[in-house]
PyMOL Python script that loads the backbone (N, CA, C, O; Angstrom):
from pymol import cmd

cmd.read_pdbstr("""\
ATOM      1  N   MET A   1      21.326  24.779 -69.900  1.00  0.00           N
ATOM      2  CA  MET A   1      21.077  25.236 -68.554  1.00  0.00           C
ATOM      3  C   MET A   1      20.849  24.065 -67.590  1.00  0.00           C
ATOM      4  O   MET A   1      21.046  24.210 -66.383  1.00  0.00           O
ATOM      5  N   ALA A   2      20.440  22.920 -68.112  1.00  0.00           N
ATOM      6  CA  ALA A   2      20.235  21.766 -67.237  1.00  0.00           C
ATOM      7  C   ALA A   2      21.536  21.368 -66.559  1.00  0.00           C
ATOM      8  O   ALA A   2      21.537  20.951 -65.401  1.00  0.00           O
ATOM      9  N   ASP A   3      22.638  21.497 -67.278  1.00  0.00           N
ATOM     10  CA  ASP A   3      23.938  21.196 -66.673  1.00  0.00           C
ATOM     11  C   ASP A   3      24.232  22.118 -65.508  1.00  0.00           C
ATOM     12  O   ASP A   3      24.790  21.689 -64.499  1.00  0.00           O
ATOM     13  N   LEU A   4      23.863  23.376 -65.640  1.00  0.00           N
ATOM     14  CA  LEU A   4      24.076  24.336 -64.561  1.00  0.00           C
ATOM     15  C   LEU A   4      23.261  23.931 -63.327  1.00  0.00           C
ATOM     16  O   LEU A   4      23.753  24.021 -62.202  1.00  0.00           O
ATOM     17  N   ALA A   5      22.044  23.495 -63.533  1.00  0.00           N
ATOM     18  CA  ALA A   5      21.208  23.042 -62.421  1.00  0.00           C
ATOM     19  C   ALA A   5      21.868  21.868 -61.700  1.00  0.00           C
ATOM     20  O   ALA A   5      21.785  21.768 -60.476  1.00  0.00           O
ATOM     21  N   ASP A   6      22.517  20.987 -62.447  1.00  0.00           N
ATOM     22  CA  ASP A   6      23.216  19.859 -61.836  1.00  0.00           C
ATOM     23  C   ASP A   6      24.391  20.328 -60.988  1.00  0.00           C
ATOM     24  O   ASP A   6      24.630  19.795 -59.905  1.00  0.00           O
ATOM     25  N   VAL A   7      25.127  21.325 -61.478  1.00  0.00           N
ATOM     26  CA  VAL A   7      26.260  21.874 -60.729  1.00  0.00           C
ATOM     27  C   VAL A   7      25.773  22.459 -59.411  1.00  0.00           C
ATOM     28  O   VAL A   7      26.356  22.200 -58.358  1.00  0.00           O
ATOM     29  N   VAL A   8      24.713  23.242 -59.468  1.00  0.00           N
ATOM     30  CA  VAL A   8      24.171  23.882 -58.268  1.00  0.00           C
ATOM     31  C   VAL A   8      23.646  22.831 -57.291  1.00  0.00           C
ATOM     32  O   VAL A   8      23.856  22.943 -56.083  1.00  0.00           O
ATOM     33  N   ALA A   9      22.969  21.820 -57.809  1.00  0.00           N
ATOM     34  CA  ALA A   9      22.371  20.792 -56.952  1.00  0.00           C
ATOM     35  C   ALA A   9      23.419  20.011 -56.165  1.00  0.00           C
ATOM     36  O   ALA A   9      23.132  19.542 -55.064  1.00  0.00           O
ATOM     37  N   THR A  10      24.621  19.861 -56.704  1.00  0.00           N
ATOM     38  CA  THR A  10      25.659  19.111 -55.980  1.00  0.00           C
ATOM     39  C   THR A  10      26.055  19.793 -54.679  1.00  0.00           C
ATOM     40  O   THR A  10      26.648  19.163 -53.803  1.00  0.00           O
ATOM     41  N   HIS A  11      25.732  21.080 -54.544  1.00  0.00           N
ATOM     42  CA  HIS A  11      26.076  21.842 -53.340  1.00  0.00           C
ATOM     43  C   HIS A  11      24.878  22.021 -52.416  1.00  0.00           C
ATOM     44  O   HIS A  11      24.967  22.726 -51.411  1.00  0.00           O
ATOM     45  N   ASP A  12      23.777  21.395 -52.747  1.00  0.00           N
ATOM     46  CA  ASP A  12      22.537  21.531 -51.978  1.00  0.00           C
ATOM     47  C   ASP A  12      22.126  23.000 -51.863  1.00  0.00           C
ATOM     48  O   ASP A  12      21.688  23.465 -50.811  1.00  0.00           O
ATOM     49  N   VAL A  13      22.285  23.713 -52.983  1.00  0.00           N
ATOM     50  CA  VAL A  13      21.896  25.111 -53.093  1.00  0.00           C
ATOM     51  C   VAL A  13      20.722  25.171 -54.059  1.00  0.00           C
ATOM     52  O   VAL A  13      20.690  24.423 -55.035  1.00  0.00           O
ATOM     53  N   LYS A  14      19.787  26.024 -53.809  1.00  0.00           N
ATOM     54  CA  LYS A  14      18.629  26.200 -54.693  1.00  0.00           C
ATOM     55  C   LYS A  14      18.967  27.248 -55.746  1.00  0.00           C
ATOM     56  O   LYS A  14      19.855  28.079 -55.556  1.00  0.00           O
ATOM     57  N   HIS A  15      18.245  27.193 -56.854  1.00  0.00           N
ATOM     58  CA  HIS A  15      18.449  28.205 -57.883  1.00  0.00           C
ATOM     59  C   HIS A  15      17.130  28.530 -58.566  1.00  0.00           C
ATOM     60  O   HIS A  15      16.182  27.745 -58.552  1.00  0.00           O
ATOM     61  N   HIS A  16      17.105  29.696 -59.156  1.00  0.00           N
ATOM     62  CA  HIS A  16      15.964  30.134 -59.945  1.00  0.00           C
ATOM     63  C   HIS A  16      16.535  30.775 -61.197  1.00  0.00           C
ATOM     64  O   HIS A  16      17.364  31.681 -61.117  1.00  0.00           O
ATOM     65  N   ALA A  17      16.091  30.303 -62.351  1.00  0.00           N
ATOM     66  CA  ALA A  17      16.602  30.835 -63.609  1.00  0.00           C
ATOM     67  C   ALA A  17      15.459  31.429 -64.422  1.00  0.00           C
ATOM     68  O   ALA A  17      14.367  30.866 -64.488  1.00  0.00           O
ATOM     69  N   TYR A  18      15.729  32.567 -65.034  1.00  0.00           N
ATOM     70  CA  TYR A  18      14.777  33.208 -65.930  1.00  0.00           C
ATOM     71  C   TYR A  18      15.577  33.890 -67.031  1.00  0.00           C
ATOM     72  O   TYR A  18      16.389  34.776 -66.765  1.00  0.00           O
ATOM     73  N   ALA A  19      15.341  33.472 -68.261  1.00  0.00           N
ATOM     74  CA  ALA A  19      16.081  33.987 -69.418  1.00  0.00           C
ATOM     75  C   ALA A  19      17.576  33.798 -69.160  1.00  0.00           C
ATOM     76  O   ALA A  19      18.034  32.665 -69.013  1.00  0.00           O
ATOM     77  N   ASP A  20      18.333  34.876 -69.105  1.00  0.00           N
ATOM     78  CA  ASP A  20      19.772  34.745 -68.885  1.00  0.00           C
ATOM     79  C   ASP A  20      20.186  35.129 -67.463  1.00  0.00           C
ATOM     80  O   ASP A  20      21.364  35.374 -67.206  1.00  0.00           O
ATOM     81  N   ASP A  21      19.233  35.183 -66.553  1.00  0.00           N
ATOM     82  CA  ASP A  21      19.514  35.495 -65.150  1.00  0.00           C
ATOM     83  C   ASP A  21      19.333  34.251 -64.290  1.00  0.00           C
ATOM     84  O   ASP A  21      18.418  33.456 -64.504  1.00  0.00           O
ATOM     85  N   THR A  22      20.208  34.101 -63.331  1.00  0.00           N
ATOM     86  CA  THR A  22      20.120  32.978 -62.397  1.00  0.00           C
ATOM     87  C   THR A  22      20.353  33.481 -60.986  1.00  0.00           C
ATOM     88  O   THR A  22      21.286  34.243 -60.734  1.00  0.00           O
ATOM     89  N   GLN A  23      19.499  33.052 -60.068  1.00  0.00           N
ATOM     90  CA  GLN A  23      19.667  33.350 -58.645  1.00  0.00           C
ATOM     91  C   GLN A  23      20.053  32.064 -57.937  1.00  0.00           C
ATOM     92  O   GLN A  23      19.469  31.009 -58.186  1.00  0.00           O
ATOM     93  N   LEU A  24      21.031  32.154 -57.061  1.00  0.00           N
ATOM     94  CA  LEU A  24      21.395  31.046 -56.191  1.00  0.00           C
ATOM     95  C   LEU A  24      21.015  31.447 -54.780  1.00  0.00           C
ATOM     96  O   LEU A  24      21.270  32.578 -54.366  1.00  0.00           O
ATOM     97  N   TYR A  25      20.415  30.543 -54.044  1.00  0.00           N
ATOM     98  CA  TYR A  25      20.018  30.891 -52.688  1.00  0.00           C
ATOM     99  C   TYR A  25      19.940  29.643 -51.817  1.00  0.00           C
ATOM    100  O   TYR A  25      19.866  28.519 -52.312  1.00  0.00           O
ATOM    101  N   LEU A  26      19.960  29.871 -50.519  1.00  0.00           N
ATOM    102  CA  LEU A  26      19.773  28.788 -49.559  1.00  0.00           C
ATOM    103  C   LEU A  26      19.218  29.350 -48.267  1.00  0.00           C
ATOM    104  O   LEU A  26      19.355  30.537 -47.970  1.00  0.00           O
ATOM    105  N   TRP A  27      18.603  28.490 -47.523  1.00  0.00           N
ATOM    106  CA  TRP A  27      18.087  28.829 -46.200  1.00  0.00           C
ATOM    107  C   TRP A  27      19.088  28.324 -45.190  1.00  0.00           C
ATOM    108  O   TRP A  27      19.677  27.258 -45.366  1.00  0.00           O
ATOM    109  N   CYS A  28      19.282  29.090 -44.126  1.00  0.00           N
ATOM    110  CA  CYS A  28      20.202  28.612 -43.098  1.00  0.00           C
ATOM    111  C   CYS A  28      19.764  29.134 -41.735  1.00  0.00           C
ATOM    112  O   CYS A  28      19.049  30.130 -41.625  1.00  0.00           O
ATOM    113  N   HIS A  29      20.210  28.441 -40.719  1.00  0.00           N
ATOM    114  CA  HIS A  29      20.009  28.880 -39.344  1.00  0.00           C
ATOM    115  C   HIS A  29      21.176  29.794 -38.969  1.00  0.00           C
ATOM    116  O   HIS A  29      22.276  29.650 -39.502  1.00  0.00           O
ATOM    117  N   ALA A  30      20.942  30.712 -38.073  1.00  0.00           N
ATOM    118  CA  ALA A  30      21.975  31.675 -37.683  1.00  0.00           C
ATOM    119  C   ALA A  30      23.254  30.970 -37.221  1.00  0.00           C
ATOM    120  O   ALA A  30      24.353  31.443 -37.510  1.00  0.00           O
ATOM    121  N   LEU A  31      23.128  29.863 -36.519  1.00  0.00           N
ATOM    122  CA  LEU A  31      24.305  29.156 -36.018  1.00  0.00           C
ATOM    123  C   LEU A  31      25.110  28.490 -37.132  1.00  0.00           C
ATOM    124  O   LEU A  31      26.276  28.146 -36.936  1.00  0.00           O
ATOM    125  N   GLU A  32      24.491  28.306 -38.300  1.00  0.00           N
ATOM    126  CA  GLU A  32      25.160  27.649 -39.425  1.00  0.00           C
ATOM    127  C   GLU A  32      25.492  28.624 -40.551  1.00  0.00           C
ATOM    128  O   GLU A  32      25.881  28.198 -41.638  1.00  0.00           O
ATOM    129  N   ALA A  33      25.347  29.912 -40.309  1.00  0.00           N
ATOM    130  CA  ALA A  33      25.517  30.912 -41.369  1.00  0.00           C
ATOM    131  C   ALA A  33      26.921  30.880 -41.973  1.00  0.00           C
ATOM    132  O   ALA A  33      27.065  30.984 -43.191  1.00  0.00           O
ATOM    133  N   THR A  34      27.940  30.743 -41.158  1.00  0.00           N
ATOM    134  CA  THR A  34      29.312  30.734 -41.679  1.00  0.00           C
ATOM    135  C   THR A  34      29.548  29.522 -42.569  1.00  0.00           C
ATOM    136  O   THR A  34      30.117  29.644 -43.653  1.00  0.00           O
ATOM    137  N   THR A  35      29.116  28.366 -42.117  1.00  0.00           N
ATOM    138  CA  THR A  35      29.281  27.136 -42.898  1.00  0.00           C
ATOM    139  C   THR A  35      28.493  27.214 -44.195  1.00  0.00           C
ATOM    140  O   THR A  35      28.997  26.844 -45.256  1.00  0.00           O
ATOM    141  N   ASP A  36      27.264  27.693 -44.113  1.00  0.00           N
ATOM    142  CA  ASP A  36      26.428  27.777 -45.314  1.00  0.00           C
ATOM    143  C   ASP A  36      26.922  28.842 -46.282  1.00  0.00           C
ATOM    144  O   ASP A  36      26.799  28.674 -47.496  1.00  0.00           O
ATOM    145  N   ALA A  37      27.474  29.925 -45.774  1.00  0.00           N
ATOM    146  CA  ALA A  37      28.051  30.953 -46.648  1.00  0.00           C
ATOM    147  C   ALA A  37      29.237  30.374 -47.410  1.00  0.00           C
ATOM    148  O   ALA A  37      29.425  30.672 -48.590  1.00  0.00           O
ATOM    149  N   HIS A  38      30.027  29.558 -46.749  1.00  0.00           N
ATOM    150  CA  HIS A  38      31.157  28.903 -47.418  1.00  0.00           C
ATOM    151  C   HIS A  38      30.652  27.948 -48.497  1.00  0.00           C
ATOM    152  O   HIS A  38      31.211  27.890 -49.592  1.00  0.00           O
ATOM    153  N   ARG A  39      29.605  27.205 -48.187  1.00  0.00           N
ATOM    154  CA  ARG A  39      29.011  26.281 -49.165  1.00  0.00           C
ATOM    155  C   ARG A  39      28.536  27.045 -50.399  1.00  0.00           C
ATOM    156  O   ARG A  39      28.739  26.591 -51.525  1.00  0.00           O
ATOM    157  N   LEU A  40      27.913  28.188 -50.195  1.00  0.00           N
ATOM    158  CA  LEU A  40      27.450  29.017 -51.307  1.00  0.00           C
ATOM    159  C   LEU A  40      28.635  29.557 -52.108  1.00  0.00           C
ATOM    160  O   LEU A  40      28.580  29.623 -53.336  1.00  0.00           O
ATOM    161  N   GLU A  41      29.698  29.939 -51.416  1.00  0.00           N
ATOM    162  CA  GLU A  41      30.903  30.438 -52.092  1.00  0.00           C
ATOM    163  C   GLU A  41      31.515  29.367 -52.994  1.00  0.00           C
ATOM    164  O   GLU A  41      31.908  29.653 -54.125  1.00  0.00           O
ATOM    165  N   VAL A  42      31.595  28.140 -52.495  1.00  0.00           N
ATOM    166  CA  VAL A  42      32.136  27.036 -53.291  1.00  0.00           C
ATOM    167  C   VAL A  42      31.225  26.771 -54.493  1.00  0.00           C
ATOM    168  O   VAL A  42      31.708  26.495 -55.591  1.00  0.00           O
ATOM    169  N   CYS A  43      29.927  26.853 -54.287  1.00  0.00           N
ATOM    170  CA  CYS A  43      28.976  26.672 -55.379  1.00  0.00           C
ATOM    171  C   CYS A  43      29.190  27.734 -56.459  1.00  0.00           C
ATOM    172  O   CYS A  43      29.204  27.419 -57.648  1.00  0.00           O
ATOM    173  N   ILE A  44      29.354  28.981 -56.046  1.00  0.00           N
ATOM    174  CA  ILE A  44      29.570  30.077 -56.999  1.00  0.00           C
ATOM    175  C   ILE A  44      30.853  29.841 -57.790  1.00  0.00           C
ATOM    176  O   ILE A  44      30.894  30.104 -58.992  1.00  0.00           O
ATOM    177  N   THR A  45      31.887  29.354 -57.136  1.00  0.00           N
ATOM    178  CA  THR A  45      33.145  29.047 -57.826  1.00  0.00           C
ATOM    179  C   THR A  45      32.916  27.987 -58.902  1.00  0.00           C
ATOM    180  O   THR A  45      33.420  28.111 -60.018  1.00  0.00           O
ATOM    181  N   ASP A  46      32.157  26.949 -58.566  1.00  0.00           N
ATOM    182  CA  ASP A  46      31.862  25.909 -59.547  1.00  0.00           C
ATOM    183  C   ASP A  46      30.985  26.437 -60.678  1.00  0.00           C
ATOM    184  O   ASP A  46      31.147  26.022 -61.825  1.00  0.00           O
ATOM    185  N   VAL A  47      30.068  27.338 -60.377  1.00  0.00           N
ATOM    186  CA  VAL A  47      29.243  27.957 -61.416  1.00  0.00           C
ATOM    187  C   VAL A  47      30.126  28.780 -62.352  1.00  0.00           C
ATOM    188  O   VAL A  47      29.941  28.746 -63.568  1.00  0.00           O
ATOM    189  N   GLN A  48      31.079  29.515 -61.795  1.00  0.00           N
ATOM    190  CA  GLN A  48      32.004  30.285 -62.631  1.00  0.00           C
ATOM    191  C   GLN A  48      32.791  29.366 -63.560  1.00  0.00           C
ATOM    192  O   GLN A  48      33.005  29.698 -64.726  1.00  0.00           O
ATOM    193  N   ARG A  49      33.216  28.228 -63.058  1.00  0.00           N
ATOM    194  CA  ARG A  49      33.926  27.251 -63.899  1.00  0.00           C
ATOM    195  C   ARG A  49      33.021  26.746 -65.017  1.00  0.00           C
ATOM    196  O   ARG A  49      33.457  26.599 -66.158  1.00  0.00           O
ATOM    197  N   TRP A  50      31.762  26.481 -64.684  1.00  0.00           N
ATOM    198  CA  TRP A  50      30.806  26.017 -65.684  1.00  0.00           C
ATOM    199  C   TRP A  50      30.611  27.089 -66.756  1.00  0.00           C
ATOM    200  O   TRP A  50      30.573  26.780 -67.947  1.00  0.00           O
ATOM    201  N   ILE A  51      30.488  28.336 -66.334  1.00  0.00           N
ATOM    202  CA  ILE A  51      30.316  29.453 -67.267  1.00  0.00           C
ATOM    203  C   ILE A  51      31.501  29.513 -68.228  1.00  0.00           C
ATOM    204  O   ILE A  51      31.318  29.632 -69.439  1.00  0.00           O
ATOM    205  N   GLU A  52      32.708  29.431 -67.689  1.00  0.00           N
ATOM    206  CA  GLU A  52      33.907  29.492 -68.526  1.00  0.00           C
ATOM    207  C   GLU A  52      33.998  28.293 -69.466  1.00  0.00           C
ATOM    208  O   GLU A  52      34.363  28.448 -70.632  1.00  0.00           O
ATOM    209  N   ALA A  53      33.669  27.094 -68.969  1.00  0.00           N
ATOM    210  CA  ALA A  53      33.728  25.884 -69.782  1.00  0.00           C
ATOM    211  C   ALA A  53      32.735  25.928 -70.944  1.00  0.00           C
ATOM    212  O   ALA A  53      32.950  25.293 -71.976  1.00  0.00           O
ATOM    213  N   ASN A  54      31.651  26.679 -70.770  1.00  0.00           N
ATOM    214  CA  ASN A  54      30.639  26.788 -71.808  1.00  0.00           C
ATOM    215  C   ASN A  54      30.766  28.075 -72.618  1.00  0.00           C
ATOM    216  O   ASN A  54      29.846  28.477 -73.331  1.00  0.00           O
ATOM    217  N   ARG A  55      31.932  28.708 -72.489  1.00  0.00           N
ATOM    218  CA  ARG A  55      32.272  29.914 -73.253  1.00  0.00           C
ATOM    219  C   ARG A  55      31.248  31.035 -73.089  1.00  0.00           C
ATOM    220  O   ARG A  55      30.886  31.721 -74.044  1.00  0.00           O
ATOM    221  N   LEU A  56      30.798  31.195 -71.857  1.00  0.00           N
ATOM    222  CA  LEU A  56      29.874  32.270 -71.520  1.00  0.00           C
ATOM    223  C   LEU A  56      30.613  33.299 -70.669  1.00  0.00           C
ATOM    224  O   LEU A  56      31.727  33.051 -70.207  1.00  0.00           O
ATOM    225  N   ASN A  57      29.991  34.441 -70.471  1.00  0.00           N
ATOM    226  CA  ASN A  57      30.591  35.496 -69.657  1.00  0.00           C
ATOM    227  C   ASN A  57      29.702  35.819 -68.474  1.00  0.00           C
ATOM    228  O   ASN A  57      28.483  35.925 -68.608  1.00  0.00           O
ATOM    229  N   LEU A  58      30.317  35.973 -67.324  1.00  0.00           N
ATOM    230  CA  LEU A  58      29.618  36.421 -66.128  1.00  0.00           C
ATOM    231  C   LEU A  58      29.713  37.940 -66.085  1.00  0.00           C
ATOM    232  O   LEU A  58      30.812  38.494 -66.088  1.00  0.00           O
ATOM    233  N   ASN A  59      28.587  38.605 -66.044  1.00  0.00           N
ATOM    234  CA  ASN A  59      28.564  40.060 -65.998  1.00  0.00           C
ATOM    235  C   ASN A  59      28.732  40.499 -64.549  1.00  0.00           C
ATOM    236  O   ASN A  59      27.776  40.488 -63.772  1.00  0.00           O
ATOM    237  N   ALA A  60      29.945  40.883 -64.195  1.00  0.00           N
ATOM    238  CA  ALA A  60      30.244  41.255 -62.812  1.00  0.00           C
ATOM    239  C   ALA A  60      29.441  42.473 -62.359  1.00  0.00           C
ATOM    240  O   ALA A  60      29.151  42.618 -61.171  1.00  0.00           O
ATOM    241  N   ASP A  61      29.082  43.345 -63.297  1.00  0.00           N
ATOM    242  CA  ASP A  61      28.286  44.529 -62.932  1.00  0.00           C
ATOM    243  C   ASP A  61      26.877  44.160 -62.482  1.00  0.00           C
ATOM    244  O   ASP A  61      26.240  44.915 -61.748  1.00  0.00           O
ATOM    245  N   LYS A  62      26.395  43.013 -62.915  1.00  0.00           N
ATOM    246  CA  LYS A  62      25.046  42.572 -62.545  1.00  0.00           C
ATOM    247  C   LYS A  62      25.057  41.492 -61.469  1.00  0.00           C
ATOM    248  O   LYS A  62      24.015  40.922 -61.146  1.00  0.00           O
ATOM    249  N   THR A  63      26.230  41.211 -60.919  1.00  0.00           N
ATOM    250  CA  THR A  63      26.364  40.161 -59.918  1.00  0.00           C
ATOM    251  C   THR A  63      26.425  40.782 -58.538  1.00  0.00           C
ATOM    252  O   THR A  63      27.198  41.709 -58.296  1.00  0.00           O
ATOM    253  N   GLU A  64      25.596  40.259 -57.622  1.00  0.00           N
ATOM    254  CA  GLU A  64      25.614  40.775 -56.261  1.00  0.00           C
ATOM    255  C   GLU A  64      25.314  39.659 -55.279  1.00  0.00           C
ATOM    256  O   GLU A  64      24.678  38.662 -55.620  1.00  0.00           O
ATOM    257  N   LEU A  65      25.777  39.843 -54.068  1.00  0.00           N
ATOM    258  CA  LEU A  65      25.531  38.916 -52.982  1.00  0.00           C
ATOM    259  C   LEU A  65      24.762  39.652 -51.912  1.00  0.00           C
ATOM    260  O   LEU A  65      25.197  40.699 -51.433  1.00  0.00           O
ATOM    261  N   LEU A  66      23.630  39.113 -51.540  1.00  0.00           N
ATOM    262  CA  LEU A  66      22.798  39.726 -50.503  1.00  0.00           C
ATOM    263  C   LEU A  66      22.814  38.873 -49.258  1.00  0.00           C
ATOM    264  O   LEU A  66      22.172  39.218 -48.265  1.00  0.00           O
TER     265      LEU A  66
END
""", "prot")
cmd.dss("prot")
cmd.show_as("cartoon", "prot")
cmd.util.cbc("prot")
cmd.orient("prot")
């Protein structure tokens, strides 16, 4: 999981992990919401790559964006 934290940190996104659940989050100003949403999207893409590289599965039924 330390490797995953490194992947997330490269995008300046925060994360919280507990057991097999991970939350990604960031704070943003309203004027920067579009840019920050894109940054989070790129981070999620890299996390998906990390998951696949480590032969894990992302449970799409438990994945949500708020």
